[in-house]
N, C-alpha and C positions, 0 to 999 in steps of 0.2 A: 599167750601174748606173741609166740612167735608165730601162731597161725595168722593173725591180723597183719604182721610185717611182712609174711609171705604173699598176702593176699594185696597188699599196697604195694609192694614191688612188682608183682604181676600186672596191675592195673598201669603202673608207671612206665613198665616196659611195653606195654600194648600201646599206650599213649604216644611213645615215642617212637615206636616201629610204623604208627599210622602217621605221623607228620613227617618222618622220613619217605614212605611212600609217596605221601601226597606230594612231597618236593620233587621225587625222581618223576612222578606223573607230570608234573609242572613243566619240567625241563624238557622230557620226551614230546609233550605236545608244542612246545617253543620249537623245537626242532622241526617237527614235521610240517607246522605252518611256514618255516623259513624255507625248508625244502621245496614246499608247494610253489611258494612265491618265486623262488629261483627258477622253478622248471617253467612257469608262466612266462617269466621275463626271456628265459632262453627260448622258448617258442616265438616269442613277439619280436625278437632281436634276430630271429634267422633271417640271413642275407637272399637265400633260394626260393625259387617261385613254390608256393603252397600246392598249387594245381598246374599240371601241365598245360599247354597249349589246346592239345586234344581235349581234355577234360571242360577247361572253360569254353571251348565251341560247342561242345556237345551239352553243356548246360544251357546255353545262350539259344540253341536249336529248339531244347524240349521247351524251354520258358515261351518261346514265341509260337511252337505249336499249340501248347495248351491256351495261349491266349486266342489263338484263332479259333479252337474249340469252342472257346466261351463267346466268342461271338457270334456263332451261327444261333439261328433261331432254333429253340427246341421243334421237333418233329411231332407231329400229332399223327394219332394212326389214321390210315386212308389217305393221307396227303403226300405227294411226292417231294422229294427231299429237294431243295435248290440252293445252289452253292454262291447266292450272291451276297453281296456285302451290304449293312444296313445303311 
């Protein structure tokens, strides 16, 4: 009889431990999500410039250079390359 009682106590203890761990995990996940949202809001609310003026100008010049390269006609073998606009 005491063996069944001990077994029932062990099962009850493991169930209670599982419930406790599940609640702790849920609380941890909620804190983690809240921390991520606060970090995103902090990054969005920053008053300073995200990129310096030099970086912005460098990105603009790179974009215009890539656009100019796309406008050129593809060169076929044996043809001279022309630098005219379409």
